[in-house]
C-alpha positions, 0 to 999 in steps of 0.5 A, spaced: 187 940 107 190 935 111 197 936 117 200 932 122 202 935 128 206 934 133 202 932 138 199 926 133 204 925 128 201 918 126 195 922 124 193 926 118 189 931 121 183 935 117 183 943 117 181 949 114 187 955 111 186 958 117 187 953 122 194 950 119 196 957 119 195 958 127 198 951 128 204 953 124 204 960 128 204 955 135 209 951 133 205 945 133 206 942 124 211 938 124 217 940 119 215 936 113 209 939 113 211 947 116 215 947 109 211 945 104 207 950 104 211 955 099 208 961 102 212 958 108 218 958 103 218 966 102 216 967 110 222 963 113 227 967 107 224 973 109 225 972 116 233 969 115 234 975 111 232 980 117 236 976 122 241 977 118 240 984 119 240 985 124 246 981 126 251 985 121 
């Protein structure tokens, strides 16, 4: 799969799923790449709900 990183946004880089997850965890993927994955969108929703519970 191809991704774009914050360090070299002009380049598409071919990575494995494990590499993509690692880059995501480090915050190095561009936002449009990070939100393109439905699994990530689910994780963000879960994180938001957890944050709301902590604040309530």
